[in-house]
C-alpha atoms as one frame of an Amber mdcrd trajectory, in Angstrom:
protein
  83.130 148.364 146.315  82.873 151.321 143.948  79.482 151.907 142.366  80.894
 151.780 138.870  84.311 150.858 137.535  85.451 150.896 133.912  87.958 148.133
 133.265  89.810 147.123 130.131  89.980 143.681 128.611  92.664 143.429 125.940
  92.497 140.751 123.281  94.490 139.890 120.187  93.025 140.826 116.833  93.109
 138.657 113.772  96.534 139.946 112.759  98.012 139.771 116.257  97.344 143.436
 116.953  95.791 144.502 120.234  92.125 145.465 120.261  90.592 146.991 123.363
  87.086 146.445 124.688  85.655 148.333 127.628  83.529 146.538 130.176  81.003
 148.296 132.337  81.344 146.626 135.736  79.700 147.439 139.067  78.349 145.786
 142.167  75.206 144.821 140.267  77.316 143.049 137.641  79.075 140.990 140.311
  75.742 140.062 141.857  74.583 138.967 138.406  77.668 136.774 138.144  76.762
 135.152 141.456  73.157 134.550 140.500  73.232 133.731 136.798  76.807 133.756
 135.581  76.063 136.819 133.467  79.152 138.446 132.014  79.568 142.216 132.352
  78.023 144.395 129.710  80.389 144.923 126.855  81.211 148.124 125.026  82.825
 148.128 121.593  85.913 149.904 120.447  86.123 153.652 120.850  85.230 154.334
 117.227  82.071 152.274 117.658  81.132 154.252 120.761  81.564 157.560 118.995
  79.566 156.436 115.982  76.783 154.884 118.061  76.441 158.189 119.916  76.252
 160.066 116.619  73.600 157.657 115.361  71.568 158.115 118.545  71.687 161.870
 118.091  70.572 161.435 114.484  67.580 159.392 115.608  66.776 161.982 118.257
  66.764 164.696 115.611  64.079 162.902 113.601  66.107 160.563 111.401  65.899
 156.762 111.471  68.899 154.465 111.875  69.548 150.778 111.183  72.569 148.746
 112.299  73.438 145.049 112.175  75.820 143.591 114.773  77.697 140.412 113.894
  79.740 138.143 116.097  80.235 134.507 117.007  78.559 132.983 120.038  80.156
 134.435 123.154  81.458 137.577 121.450  79.174 139.811 123.528  76.408 140.788
 121.101  73.606 140.729 123.664  75.662 142.534 126.295  76.710 145.104 123.728
  73.120 145.888 122.783  72.041 146.027 126.430  74.847 148.453 127.169  73.641
 150.559 124.244  70.118 150.349 125.613  71.232 151.778 128.948  73.087 154.556
 127.159  69.995 155.245 125.046  67.858 155.587 128.177  70.234 158.237 129.463
  69.476 160.159 126.271  65.718 159.851 126.957  65.103 157.036 124.498  62.550
 154.335 125.092  64.084 150.875 124.680  62.824 147.415 123.718  64.836 144.210
 123.360  63.143 141.394 121.430  64.451 137.830 121.262  63.628 136.373 117.853
  62.407 132.764 118.022  60.256 130.526 115.861  57.658 129.848 118.548  57.557
 133.023 120.649  58.466 135.789 118.185  58.526 134.653 114.551  59.999 137.490
 112.541  57.655 136.958 109.593  54.703 137.927 111.809  55.261 141.630 112.362
  52.140 141.870 114.512  53.826 139.524 116.988  57.072 141.506 116.818  55.118
 144.678 117.582  53.363 142.968 120.501  56.703 141.857 121.989  58.007 145.384
 121.492  55.201 146.890 123.567  55.494 144.157 126.203  59.209 144.894 126.664
  59.054 148.636 126.159  61.032 150.442 128.874  61.745 154.120 129.470  64.119
 155.938 131.845  61.269 156.198 134.342  59.283 152.984 133.837  60.176 149.292
 133.480  58.460 147.017 130.944  55.759 147.322 129.906  55.854 151.107 129.787
  53.226 151.450 127.059  50.450 152.734 129.296  52.631 155.253 131.182  53.870
 156.552 127.814  50.322 157.014 126.497  49.235 158.660 129.759  52.215 161.033
 129.559  51.255 161.829 125.968  47.685 162.654 126.989  48.962 164.868 129.773
  51.305 166.633 127.336  48.376 167.321 124.999  46.428 168.882 127.849  49.414
 171.001 128.855  49.871 172.207 125.283  46.178 173.030 125.005  46.262 175.040
 128.225  49.423 176.793 127.085  47.573 177.839 123.921  44.955 179.552 126.082
  42.201 176.924 126.217  39.805 177.234 129.151  38.668 174.271 131.246  35.430
 174.108 129.245  37.312 174.216 125.944  39.998 171.748 127.013  38.400 168.478
 125.732  37.739 169.913 122.283  41.186 171.507 122.073  42.883 168.265 123.103
  40.890 166.439 120.432  42.030 168.974 117.846  45.679 168.591 118.856  45.388
 164.799 118.830  43.943 164.806 115.316  46.651 167.162 114.056  49.525 165.155
 115.507  48.219 161.788 114.367  47.264 162.891 110.868  50.206 161.086 109.253
  49.641 157.964 111.364  45.946 157.956 110.471  46.820 157.585 106.796  48.498
 154.225 107.486  46.774 153.000 110.681  43.549 154.924 111.363  42.550 152.388
 114.015  45.550 153.430 116.157  44.233 156.993 116.482  40.677 155.723 117.015
  41.831 153.439 119.830  43.704 156.292 121.519  40.483 158.302 121.563  38.616
 155.288 122.894  41.169 154.897 125.675  40.844 158.555 126.682  37.059 158.372
 126.590  37.025 155.253 128.782  39.280 156.952 131.332  37.114 160.066 131.314
  34.056 157.885 131.966  35.795 156.075 134.807  35.605 152.728 132.977  38.962
 151.215 133.955  38.138 147.753 132.568  37.470 149.125 129.091  40.489 151.442
 129.261  42.784 148.512 130.155  41.330 146.364 127.386  41.760 149.113 124.786
  45.351 149.659 125.944  45.996 145.934 125.484  44.582 146.205 121.958  46.875
 149.168 121.258  49.755 146.956 122.376  48.833 144.357 119.781  47.375 141.835
 122.203  44.923 139.390 120.582  41.560 138.254 121.919  40.564 141.581 123.466
  36.917 141.559 124.578  34.526 142.472 121.788  32.642 144.872 124.061  35.805
 146.885 124.706  36.683 147.015 121.020  33.146 148.125 120.170  33.268 150.849
 122.816  36.547 152.149 121.361  35.279 151.948 117.783  37.789 149.378 116.501
  37.371 145.894 115.084  39.389 142.704 114.874  42.998 142.158 115.917  46.200
 143.776 114.697  47.552 142.081 111.571  50.891 141.907 109.782  50.174 144.903
 107.574  48.875 147.134 110.367  51.872 146.509 112.644  54.140 149.014 110.913
  51.422 151.663 111.118  51.091 151.028 114.850  54.872 151.346 115.223  54.645
 154.689 113.465  51.910 155.740 115.876  53.952 154.634 118.892  56.903 156.738
 117.704  54.615 159.773 117.424  53.321 159.230 120.962  56.849 158.791 122.304
  58.103 161.951 120.638  55.181 164.073 121.830  55.536 162.749 125.381  59.123
 163.977 125.650  61.202 160.995 124.500  64.081 161.381 122.073  63.172 158.236
 120.153  62.906 154.453 120.330  65.847 152.011 120.420  64.759 148.515 119.322
  66.933 145.399 119.302  66.026 142.239 117.405  68.375 139.787 119.069  69.493
 136.379 117.787  68.105 136.670 114.276  70.406 133.770 113.361  67.664 131.487
 114.709  65.958 132.023 111.338  68.419 129.507 109.892  66.794 126.713 111.914
  63.156 127.226 110.884  61.296 125.743 107.935  62.366 127.122 104.581  59.003
 128.759 103.848  58.938 130.510 107.247  62.588 131.509 106.820  61.931 133.112
 103.454  58.955 135.017 104.845  61.020 136.221 107.806  63.886 137.396 105.610
  61.436 139.266 103.411  59.828 140.858 106.485  63.287 141.945 107.644  63.996
 143.414 104.204  60.683 145.255 104.313  61.365 146.623 107.789  64.870 147.809
 106.887  63.533 149.411 103.725  60.911 151.329 105.708  63.572 152.519 108.151
  65.743 153.779 105.308  62.756 155.462 103.645  62.302 157.719 106.680  58.878
 156.380 107.632  59.911 155.951 111.273  61.542 159.184 112.480  63.262 158.625
 115.815  63.637 154.849 115.414  67.021 153.227 116.031  66.735 149.596 114.913
  69.518 147.103 115.588  69.710 143.388 114.844  72.286 140.858 116.051  73.406
 137.653 114.385  76.304 135.338 113.754  78.589 135.545 110.702  76.925 132.380
 109.393  73.595 134.206 109.280  74.988 137.165 107.337  77.258 135.146 105.026
  75.715 131.665 104.782  73.286 130.220 102.257  70.623 129.618 104.923  70.629
 133.238 106.039  70.740 136.664 104.430  72.141 135.391 101.134  68.876 133.563
 100.415  67.319 136.948  99.613  69.448 138.993  97.210  67.909 142.433  97.982
  68.520 141.906 101.705  72.074 140.686 101.115  72.778 143.794  99.049  71.501
 146.072 101.821  73.649 144.374 104.470  76.793 143.852 102.374  79.913 144.928
 104.313  83.577 144.196 103.608  85.328 142.490 106.530  88.386 141.312 104.630
  90.617 143.987 106.152  92.298 144.029 109.560  89.637 144.351 112.298  91.415
 147.481 113.513  90.147 149.240 110.394  86.514 148.165 110.551  84.322 151.047
 109.455  81.889 151.914 112.294  79.727 153.807 109.813  79.068 150.652 107.794
  75.725 148.906 108.079  77.337 145.978 109.925  79.439 146.205 113.085  81.781
 143.323 113.924  82.438 142.156 117.488  85.510 139.984 117.921  85.222 136.919
 120.141  87.347 136.121 123.162  90.777 134.566 122.885  92.537 132.817 125.767
  94.618 135.948 126.439  91.595 138.241 126.519  89.723 135.766 128.756  92.635
 135.801 131.205  92.733 139.599 131.056  89.009 139.720 131.831  89.516 137.370
 134.781  92.258 139.588 136.193  90.158 142.730 135.940  87.184 141.024 137.599
  89.508 139.785 140.353  90.806 143.315 140.912  87.263 144.662 140.986  86.287
 141.999 143.506  89.382 142.665 145.616  88.559 146.383 145.800  85.474 145.493
 147.843  87.070 142.732 149.908  88.199 143.071 153.523  91.514 141.449 152.544
  92.328 142.483 148.968  95.966 141.372 149.142  94.957 137.816 150.009  92.457
 137.711 147.128  95.111 138.838 144.671  97.772 136.528 146.075  95.700 133.328
 145.938  93.961 134.164 142.662  97.106 135.343 140.929  97.677 135.570 137.205
  98.989 132.019 136.931  95.958 130.534 138.695  93.477 132.575 136.664  95.238
 131.476 133.479  94.980 127.833 134.575  91.280 128.244 135.378  90.618 129.896
 132.004  92.357 127.015 130.215  90.414 124.467 132.249  87.044 126.067 131.493
  87.929 126.380 127.826  88.964 122.741 127.787  85.673 121.696 129.378  83.919
 123.435 126.484  85.829 121.599 123.806  88.571 124.203 123.613  86.124 126.819
 122.300  87.243 129.808 124.342  84.859 132.143 122.532  81.842 130.664 124.343
  83.587 130.374 127.744  83.297 133.888 129.332  79.966 133.358 131.103  80.903
 130.030 132.693  84.468 131.157 133.438  83.332 134.270 135.294  80.669 132.347
 137.186  83.240 129.813 138.394  85.832 132.472 139.155  83.524 134.616 141.284
  81.177 132.064 142.826  83.522 129.128 143.357  86.910 130.780 143.874  86.842
 134.446 144.886  83.878 134.091 147.261  85.599 131.252 149.111  88.898 133.092
 149.323  87.062 136.075 150.758  85.086 134.084 153.333  87.428 131.280 154.466
  90.921 132.146 155.696  92.291 128.646 155.152  90.878 128.201 151.636  93.468
 127.745 148.902  91.959 127.207 145.425  94.962 125.149 144.318  94.416 122.655
 147.140  90.706 122.806 147.871  89.012 123.428 144.547  88.705 121.335 141.414
  86.712 122.566 138.446  83.492 120.687 137.810  81.075 121.451 134.977  77.565
 119.992 135.042  75.404 119.962 131.946  72.554 121.525 133.957  74.501 124.781
 134.328  75.369 125.122 130.653  73.558 127.194 128.078  72.622 125.512 124.800
  75.661 126.967 123.058  78.004 125.878 125.865  76.467 122.404 125.937  77.021
 122.030 122.195  80.630 123.102 122.599  81.150 120.607 125.406  79.552 117.754
 123.456  81.589 115.108 121.747  83.142 116.364 118.530  83.909 113.024 116.894
  82.789 109.401 116.961  85.915 108.516 118.951  84.700 110.761 121.789  81.514
 108.725 122.315  81.692 106.026 124.984  79.781 102.884 124.015  78.499 100.360
 126.549  79.301  97.135 124.687  78.988  93.576 125.976
């Protein structure tokens, strides 16, 4: 099987025109389909790709960028942002994907958002959490710069301290404790006190309940709060830039969950989002590429963005035209959901990809032909209440795990004779389960005497 294959999935646009999406597929993607039913990562239209690249370069040059991705459930928002994250890593960006939720990551508590960011921070060379390797690389870069300026071994500590103060001067205006903690971390390492160094690093990452002794040794007090979180983000961007990274790509995924929280928490979260976007646009965070994802109901509905007029004005985008003419430079990017035709096209391309690594590709293609894949796509869509837009994950899982694997392994297996689609509620995501649920009172079976 080839290491990486680019395949096309063609779907009908709103006006019947053909829109093309590019899927990044490889052996890892097929293994993910076996294990979890994960769909391949999705790229947007070519104009989106060009603009996203331009935006990444802008962030790398010291600007800050904000984008909002909109799409129905199953349209590929998460896969799109993960694909962008991989592309960002290739451009030496650090990346963090944060799932917004009321219990784990409430958006109105920016200190929690910052903590999740540091926990999920990844770089081209380190998996999450890459915070400590990034800070260590920054310290090493300071030492290298000091030596390059002619500092001797005896002068090195003082020269590094001077460079640190100079480079964190702007951060110190907003979050002086960030710079103090960095010094405390370096001092603990120099003294060989690993326990204190680890505790101070946890504090820098926004972790609560750090031992008082460690905080006292570093010269800081208390825990990170809502107002200090943005200052810490500013400090993290400085450290990333000075340690050789182009910038930071952050995704706030599933912000539509704000619609389901209490009204007071929702209003606070929307205001926090407005504040964060405003700071990005003000240029406070050079090198930051911030992206959020949500459903059209979140951007257009009364329980979402429209509850806060200043936020609605910032995110306003006209989508009344043909999707072919969506402006990729607008603040919002629209991802179209799957139709039955595009789902069938995706199934065919996955089948061809699978066949390319099979010992008998002709047999795979003959038994899983276009007619059978179309029937399977219709059956899966029907099992989900006819909502094809949420079917790709389950469809691909069934196609690969239940059909193609058996064709490949058993010579006498014929999916038309030996396989019948079954869908258990235990294998459905929440969105899929809702789609599969009864849609009217007539659909509910009552056990009556």
